[in-house]
Biopython code that builds the backbone (N, CA, C, O; Angstrom):
import numpy as np
from Bio.PDB.StructureBuilder import StructureBuilder

atoms = [
    (1, "MET", "N", (5.241, 41.322, 51.338)),
    (1, "MET", "CA", (5.786, 42.655, 51.393)),
    (1, "MET", "C", (5.337, 43.312, 52.694)),
    (1, "MET", "O", (4.214, 43.107, 53.153)),
    (2, "TRP", "N", (6.222, 44.095, 53.271)),
    (2, "TRP", "CA", (5.922, 44.804, 54.511)),
    (2, "TRP", "C", (5.539, 46.246, 54.206)),
    (2, "TRP", "O", (6.106, 46.872, 53.311)),
    (3, "TRP", "N", (4.569, 46.771, 54.960)),
    (3, "TRP", "CA", (4.100, 48.144, 54.825)),
    (3, "TRP", "C", (4.202, 48.829, 56.180)),
    (3, "TRP", "O", (3.940, 48.212, 57.213)),
    (4, "GLU", "N", (4.584, 50.113, 56.177)),
    (4, "GLU", "CA", (4.698, 50.881, 57.414)),
    (4, "GLU", "C", (3.595, 51.927, 57.470)),
    (4, "GLU", "O", (3.378, 52.665, 56.509)),
    (5, "CYS", "N", (2.900, 51.985, 58.600)),
    (5, "CYS", "CA", (1.812, 52.937, 58.829)),
    (5, "CYS", "C", (2.376, 54.327, 59.126)),
    (5, "CYS", "O", (3.315, 54.464, 59.911)),
    (6, "SER", "N", (1.804, 55.352, 58.500)),
    (6, "SER", "CA", (2.279, 56.715, 58.732)),
    (6, "SER", "C", (1.852, 57.257, 60.084)),
    (6, "SER", "O", (2.436, 58.231, 60.560)),
    (7, "GLU", "N", (0.862, 56.663, 60.709)),
    (7, "GLU", "CA", (0.378, 57.144, 62.007)),
    (7, "GLU", "C", (1.178, 56.591, 63.178)),
    (7, "GLU", "O", (1.660, 57.348, 64.021)),
    (8, "CYS", "N", (1.320, 55.265, 63.228)),
    (8, "CYS", "CA", (1.955, 54.649, 64.399)),
    (8, "CYS", "C", (3.328, 54.048, 64.103)),
    (8, "CYS", "O", (4.064, 53.702, 65.027)),
    (9, "GLY", "N", (3.677, 53.922, 62.825)),
    (9, "GLY", "CA", (4.967, 53.335, 62.465)),
    (9, "GLY", "C", (4.961, 51.818, 62.522)),
    (9, "GLY", "O", (6.005, 51.183, 62.373)),
    (10, "GLY", "N", (3.770, 51.226, 62.740)),
    (10, "GLY", "CA", (3.652, 49.772, 62.792)),
    (10, "GLY", "C", (3.882, 49.142, 61.430)),
    (10, "GLY", "O", (3.641, 49.770, 60.400)),
    (11, "HIS", "N", (4.344, 47.910, 61.426)),
    (11, "HIS", "CA", (4.610, 47.195, 60.191)),
    (11, "HIS", "C", (3.577, 46.092, 59.992)),
    (11, "HIS", "O", (3.249, 45.355, 60.922)),
    (12, "ILE", "N", (3.069, 45.992, 58.764)),
    (12, "ILE", "CA", (2.043, 45.023, 58.398)),
    (12, "ILE", "C", (2.527, 44.278, 57.161)),
    (12, "ILE", "O", (2.999, 44.891, 56.204)),
    (13, "GLU", "N", (2.408, 42.959, 57.185)),
    (13, "GLU", "CA", (2.829, 42.150, 56.043)),
    (13, "GLU", "C", (1.615, 41.782, 55.208)),
    (13, "GLU", "O", (0.722, 41.076, 55.675)),
    (14, "ARG", "N", (1.586, 42.268, 53.959)),
    (14, "ARG", "CA", (0.509, 41.979, 53.003)),
    (14, "ARG", "C", (1.054, 42.144, 51.603)),
    (14, "ARG", "O", (2.122, 42.725, 51.405)),
    (15, "HIS", "N", (0.308, 41.626, 50.618)),
    (15, "HIS", "CA", (0.731, 41.794, 49.222)),
    (15, "HIS", "C", (0.497, 43.228, 48.747)),
    (15, "HIS", "O", (1.320, 43.784, 48.020)),
    (16, "ARG", "N", (-0.617, 43.823, 49.156)),
    (16, "ARG", "CA", (-0.952, 45.206, 48.798)),
    (16, "ARG", "C", (-1.066, 46.040, 50.062)),
    (16, "ARG", "O", (-1.238, 45.512, 51.160)),
    (17, "ALA", "N", (-0.968, 47.355, 49.888)),
    (17, "ALA", "CA", (-1.101, 48.254, 51.045)),
    (17, "ALA", "C", (-2.493, 48.091, 51.651)),
    (17, "ALA", "O", (-3.485, 48.081, 50.923)),
    (18, "PRO", "N", (-2.574, 47.964, 52.967)),
    (18, "PRO", "CA", (-3.879, 47.800, 53.611)),
    (18, "PRO", "C", (-4.674, 49.104, 53.621)),
    (18, "PRO", "O", (-4.111, 50.186, 53.454)),
    (19, "ALA", "N", (-5.979, 48.991, 53.816)),
    (19, "ALA", "CA", (-6.841, 50.168, 53.921)),
    (19, "ALA", "C", (-6.908, 50.662, 55.358)),
    (19, "ALA", "O", (-7.221, 51.825, 55.610)),
    (20, "GLN", "N", (-6.611, 49.767, 56.302)),
    (20, "GLN", "CA", (-6.664, 50.106, 57.725)),
    (20, "GLN", "C", (-5.478, 49.459, 58.422)),
    (20, "GLN", "O", (-5.112, 48.322, 58.123)),
    (21, "CYS", "N", (-4.882, 50.194, 59.354)),
    (21, "CYS", "CA", (-3.731, 49.674, 60.089)),
    (21, "CYS", "C", (-4.191, 48.645, 61.116)),
    (21, "CYS", "O", (-5.103, 48.905, 61.900)),
    (22, "GLY", "N", (-3.563, 47.498, 61.107)),
    (22, "GLY", "CA", (-3.867, 46.464, 62.080)),
    (22, "GLY", "C", (-3.287, 46.747, 63.454)),
    (22, "GLY", "O", (-3.706, 46.139, 64.440)),
    (23, "GLU", "N", (-2.328, 47.661, 63.534)),
    (23, "GLU", "CA", (-1.693, 48.005, 64.806)),
    (23, "GLU", "C", (-2.494, 49.062, 65.574)),
    (23, "GLU", "O", (-2.854, 48.855, 66.733)),
    (24, "CYS", "N", (-2.773, 50.208, 64.911)),
    (24, "CYS", "CA", (-3.458, 51.305, 65.603)),
    (24, "CYS", "C", (-4.933, 51.421, 65.231)),
    (24, "CYS", "O", (-5.686, 52.136, 65.892)),
    (25, "GLY", "N", (-5.354, 50.714, 64.162)),
    (25, "GLY", "CA", (-6.755, 50.726, 63.765)),
    (25, "GLY", "C", (-7.170, 51.920, 62.928)),
    (25, "GLY", "O", (-8.343, 52.043, 62.578)),
    (26, "THR", "N", (-6.240, 52.803, 62.598)),
    (26, "THR", "CA", (-6.558, 53.986, 61.819)),
    (26, "THR", "C", (-6.775, 53.612, 60.358)),
    (26, "THR", "O", (-6.007, 52.839, 59.785)),
    (27, "ALA", "N", (-7.828, 54.167, 59.759)),
    (27, "ALA", "CA", (-8.128, 53.916, 58.356)),
    (27, "ALA", "C", (-7.745, 55.140, 57.528)),
    (27, "ALA", "O", (-7.783, 56.269, 58.017)),
    (28, "GLY", "N", (-7.380, 54.907, 56.285)),
    (28, "GLY", "CA", (-7.086, 56.001, 55.365)),
    (28, "GLY", "C", (-5.730, 56.639, 55.546)),
    (28, "GLY", "O", (-5.500, 57.739, 55.043)),
    (29, "VAL", "N", (-4.822, 55.986, 56.250)),
    (29, "VAL", "CA", (-3.479, 56.539, 56.425)),
    (29, "VAL", "C", (-2.606, 56.144, 55.248)),
    (29, "VAL", "O", (-3.007, 55.335, 54.411)),
    (30, "ILE", "N", (-1.435, 56.705, 55.188)),
    (30, "ILE", "CA", (-0.491, 56.385, 54.126)),
    (30, "ILE", "C", (0.357, 55.203, 54.560)),
    (30, "ILE", "O", (0.876, 55.179, 55.676)),
    (31, "PHE", "N", (0.496, 54.230, 53.682)),
    (31, "PHE", "CA", (1.366, 53.090, 53.937)),
    (31, "PHE", "C", (2.491, 53.114, 52.920)),
    (31, "PHE", "O", (2.253, 53.225, 51.717)),
    (32, "VAL", "N", (3.719, 53.009, 53.409)),
    (32, "VAL", "CA", (4.884, 52.989, 52.537)),
    (32, "VAL", "C", (5.549, 51.627, 52.636)),
    (32, "VAL", "O", (5.533, 51.003, 53.697)),
    (33, "PRO", "N", (6.137, 51.158, 51.530)),
    (33, "PRO", "CA", (6.843, 49.879, 51.588)),
    (33, "PRO", "C", (8.002, 49.946, 52.579)),
    (33, "PRO", "O", (8.718, 50.945, 52.645)),
    (34, "ALA", "N", (8.175, 48.881, 53.341)),
    (34, "ALA", "CA", (9.253, 48.820, 54.329)),
    (34, "ALA", "C", (9.875, 47.433, 54.285)),
    (34, "ALA", "O", (9.167, 46.437, 54.136)),
    (35, "ASP", "N", (11.182, 47.365, 54.412)),
    (35, "ASP", "CA", (11.883, 46.083, 54.440)),
    (35, "ASP", "C", (12.459, 45.911, 55.837)),
    (35, "ASP", "O", (13.574, 46.352, 56.116)),
    (36, "VAL", "N", (11.691, 45.266, 56.716)),
    (36, "VAL", "CA", (12.099, 45.147, 58.112)),
    (36, "VAL", "C", (13.130, 44.057, 58.347)),
    (36, "VAL", "O", (13.745, 44.022, 59.413)),
    (37, "ASP", "N", (13.339, 43.168, 57.388)),
    (37, "ASP", "CA", (14.265, 42.054, 57.575)),
    (37, "ASP", "C", (15.606, 42.250, 56.890)),
    (37, "ASP", "O", (16.470, 41.379, 56.993)),
    (38, "ASP", "N", (15.811, 43.359, 56.196)),
    (38, "ASP", "CA", (17.035, 43.560, 55.437)),
    (38, "ASP", "C", (18.103, 44.195, 56.320)),
    (38, "ASP", "O", (17.992, 45.376, 56.651)),
    (39, "PRO", "N", (19.138, 43.447, 56.713)),
    (39, "PRO", "CA", (20.172, 44.015, 57.578)),
    (39, "PRO", "C", (21.010, 45.083, 56.883)),
    (39, "PRO", "O", (21.660, 45.888, 57.550)),
    (40, "VAL", "N", (21.005, 45.099, 55.559)),
    (40, "VAL", "CA", (21.778, 46.091, 54.823)),
    (40, "VAL", "C", (21.105, 47.460, 54.886)),
    (40, "VAL", "O", (21.756, 48.486, 54.687)),
    (41, "ALA", "N", (19.820, 47.474, 55.161)),
    (41, "ALA", "CA", (19.068, 48.735, 55.177)),
    (41, "ALA", "C", (19.502, 49.646, 56.321)),
    (41, "ALA", "O", (19.210, 50.841, 56.298)),
    (42, "GLY", "N", (20.188, 49.108, 57.309)),
    (42, "GLY", "CA", (20.655, 49.929, 58.412)),
    (42, "GLY", "C", (19.650, 49.958, 59.549)),
    (42, "GLY", "O", (18.852, 49.037, 59.720)),
    (43, "ASP", "N", (19.702, 51.014, 60.308)),
    (43, "ASP", "CA", (18.840, 51.176, 61.477)),
    (43, "ASP", "C", (17.394, 51.374, 61.045)),
    (43, "ASP", "O", (17.109, 52.334, 60.330)),
    (44, "PRO", "N", (16.461, 50.498, 61.452)),
    (44, "PRO", "CA", (15.077, 50.646, 61.018)),
    (44, "PRO", "C", (14.436, 51.942, 61.498)),
    (44, "PRO", "O", (13.555, 52.474, 60.823)),
    (45, "GLU", "N", (14.859, 52.462, 62.649)),
    (45, "GLU", "CA", (14.307, 53.733, 63.115)),
    (45, "GLU", "C", (14.770, 54.893, 62.245)),
    (45, "GLU", "O", (14.020, 55.847, 62.037)),
    (46, "ALA", "N", (15.990, 54.824, 61.735)),
    (46, "ALA", "CA", (16.504, 55.903, 60.894)),
    (46, "ALA", "C", (15.794, 55.947, 59.553)),
    (46, "ALA", "O", (15.708, 57.008, 58.935)),
    (47, "ASP", "N", (15.283, 54.808, 59.091)),
    (47, "ASP", "CA", (14.619, 54.738, 57.801)),
    (47, "ASP", "C", (13.100, 54.728, 57.918)),
    (47, "ASP", "O", (12.409, 54.599, 56.908)),
    (48, "SER", "N", (12.570, 54.862, 59.127)),
    (48, "SER", "CA", (11.128, 54.815, 59.295)),
    (48, "SER", "C", (10.492, 56.090, 58.753)),
    (48, "SER", "O", (11.157, 57.115, 58.612)),
    (49, "LEU", "N", (9.231, 56.017, 58.459)),
    (49, "LEU", "CA", (8.510, 57.165, 57.921)),
    (49, "LEU", "C", (8.521, 58.329, 58.910)),
    (49, "LEU", "O", (8.651, 59.487, 58.514)),
    (50, "ARG", "N", (8.385, 58.014, 60.202)),
    (50, "ARG", "CA", (8.440, 59.058, 61.219)),
    (50, "ARG", "C", (9.770, 59.787, 61.195)),
    (50, "ARG", "O", (9.816, 61.014, 61.282)),
    (51, "ALA", "N", (10.857, 59.026, 61.075)),
    (51, "ALA", "CA", (12.193, 59.632, 61.066)),
    (51, "ALA", "C", (12.393, 60.499, 59.828)),
    (51, "ALA", "O", (13.020, 61.555, 59.904)),
    (52, "VAL", "N", (11.866, 60.061, 58.693)),
    (52, "VAL", "CA", (11.981, 60.850, 57.460)),
    (52, "VAL", "C", (11.242, 62.176, 57.616)),
    (52, "VAL", "O", (11.771, 63.226, 57.251)),
    (53, "TRP", "N", (10.025, 62.136, 58.155)),
    (53, "TRP", "CA", (9.252, 63.367, 58.360)),
    (53, "TRP", "C", (9.953, 64.279, 59.366)),
    (53, "TRP", "O", (9.970, 65.496, 59.180)),
    (54, "LEU", "N", (10.520, 63.724, 60.410)),
    (54, "LEU", "CA", (11.220, 64.525, 61.405)),
    (54, "LEU", "C", (12.430, 65.213, 60.796)),
    (54, "LEU", "O", (12.652, 66.402, 61.025)),
    (55, "ARG", "N", (13.220, 64.465, 60.014)),
    (55, "ARG", "CA", (14.378, 65.069, 59.357)),
    (55, "ARG", "C", (13.954, 66.174, 58.409)),
    (55, "ARG", "O", (14.600, 67.221, 58.352)),
    (56, "ALA", "N", (12.863, 65.956, 57.652)),
    (56, "ALA", "CA", (12.369, 66.975, 56.719)),
    (56, "ALA", "C", (11.931, 68.221, 57.480)),
    (56, "ALA", "O", (12.200, 69.338, 57.037)),
    (57, "GLY", "N", (11.266, 68.050, 58.609)),
    (57, "GLY", "CA", (10.833, 69.187, 59.412)),
    (57, "GLY", "C", (12.001, 69.959, 59.987)),
    (57, "GLY", "O", (11.998, 71.190, 59.989)),
    (58, "LEU", "N", (12.999, 69.241, 60.475)),
    (58, "LEU", "CA", (14.186, 69.907, 61.016)),
    (58, "LEU", "C", (14.933, 70.667, 59.931)),
    (58, "LEU", "O", (15.421, 71.773, 60.165)),
    (59, "GLN", "N", (15.022, 70.075, 58.746)),
    (59, "GLN", "CA", (15.699, 70.748, 57.642)),
    (59, "GLN", "C", (14.930, 72.012, 57.250)),
    (59, "GLN", "O", (15.542, 73.052, 57.007)),
    (60, "GLN", "N", (13.608, 71.935, 57.186)),
    (60, "GLN", "CA", (12.794, 73.101, 56.848)),
    (60, "GLN", "C", (12.955, 74.185, 57.910)),
    (60, "GLN", "O", (13.035, 75.369, 57.582)),
    (61, "ASP", "N", (13.004, 73.786, 59.176)),
    (61, "ASP", "CA", (13.177, 74.735, 60.270)),
    (61, "ASP", "C", (14.530, 75.450, 60.146)),
    (61, "ASP", "O", (14.614, 76.661, 60.353)),
    (62, "ARG", "N", (15.579, 74.704, 59.810)),
    (62, "ARG", "CA", (16.897, 75.312, 59.645)),
    (62, "ARG", "C", (16.893, 76.328, 58.498)),
    (62, "ARG", "O", (17.509, 77.389, 58.593)),
    (63, "LEU", "N", (16.187, 75.986, 57.411)),
    (63, "LEU", "CA", (16.111, 76.896, 56.280)),
    (63, "LEU", "C", (15.345, 78.165, 56.643)),
    (63, "LEU", "O", (15.697, 79.258, 56.198)),
    (64, "THR", "N", (14.295, 78.015, 57.453)),
    (64, "THR", "CA", (13.498, 79.161, 57.865)),
    (64, "THR", "C", (14.299, 80.071, 58.791)),
    (64, "THR", "O", (14.237, 81.293, 58.662)),
    (65, "VAL", "N", (15.043, 79.492, 59.712)),
    (65, "VAL", "CA", (15.844, 80.270, 60.667)),
    (65, "VAL", "C", (16.989, 80.982, 59.944)),
    (65, "VAL", "O", (17.332, 82.112, 60.292)),
    (66, "ALA", "N", (17.580, 80.331, 58.942)),
    (66, "ALA", "CA", (18.707, 80.898, 58.230)),
    (66, "ALA", "C", (18.281, 82.068, 57.334)),
    (66, "ALA", "O", (19.107, 82.916, 56.999)),
    (67, "ALA", "N", (17.028, 82.121, 56.952)),
    (67, "ALA", "CA", (16.569, 83.159, 56.011)),
    (67, "ALA", "C", (16.353, 84.489, 56.651)),
    (67, "ALA", "O", (15.968, 85.444, 55.976)),
]
sb = StructureBuilder()
sb.init_structure("model")
sb.init_model(0)
sb.init_chain("A")
sb.init_seg("    ")
for serial, (resi, resn, name, xyz) in enumerate(atoms, 1):
    if name == "N":
        sb.init_residue(resn, " ", resi, " ")
    sb.init_atom(name, np.array(xyz, "f"), 0.0, 1.0, " ", f" {name:<3s}", serial, name[0])
structure = sb.get_structure()
């Protein structure tokens, strides 16, 4: 199973979520399941944790400006 680091967006293959990112070395970050080999999943950047947080922030900003 692949896991994506919330700090650097790096992908790590392990059975369970790691305690430390092998890419950036950060410990205690959030790891989310990621399927990097599935072509049906679409653009990996669009589905990355960073992209999800960015979209959520932009949506919140739009709601704040509209109010």
